[in-house]
Phi, psi and omega in degrees: 000137175244158180304318180295341177288342185281336184300128177092348177291143180270150176297155187257021179210154187268336190274050185297130181092358188293344178286355175270357183213217179287132181288143185285153182286158174090007179233162169282135184251142171227135176210101178228149173213154179212144175288132184237006177151198183211158176099150180298321182294322174301316178301306187302313179298313177299316178303314178301319180295315178302313185290344176255025174073023186290333173291325179288308180300317180296335181274355177108001178277143168274131188230133167231143180218160180284350174223150180288331178239134179305131173213160182304134180091348177299132172269139183229135175237106175263146175230138171228108189057228183279354186269131180257143178232085181283130179217170175227137177290130182255332173203162179232142175252120182219080174242164185304326184239019180205131177218146175164194181206162171237146172229154186240156188285147173244163174315135184104347177279145178292336179235158173249125181160199185220151180221136181242133178243121180214176173216144181224152179242129178260112180293341183290320174235013182056023179281151176242138182229138173264143185227143169227129176231135183208156165219141184203162170212151184302144184238358178226162184299325184285325179287329177288325181290325181256028185304316179299321179291319178296322177300316181294316174301319178298317177297317179299311180296324180295318176295326176290326173305312181297322181274356184288334184252000000 
């Protein structure tokens, strides 16, 4: 699979944008955050890394995307070993104290769902937090068969996302 193969493909789930609100029923949910430092400069540095797919790369994925910085409509192809994860950015968060993006699965991904990668600044104590919110369900016969192992891999990768920025 190549990045150019993703153009024109439709997302594999209906609940587009749901990582920004209540997560939909019928999926496995992930909502994790971790304090990664403090200060406005730490926030800006982490935000820049997130928007340039740094959480993905820092977790060990090889990433190619149609834009250098995440924007709505960007196609992203992540690879972890022999597995490809084709996705499309469905929304971007660009607020004074919060930045990030969410992408959704495209055909060829082992799961169907959405994942949000973000960073937020708390002005009350100047703490900086990395965040990951996701919902997914197996999309292939082999991911259904290996669901327990896939859930474990997802937990490990999610923790790596948080420490990557």
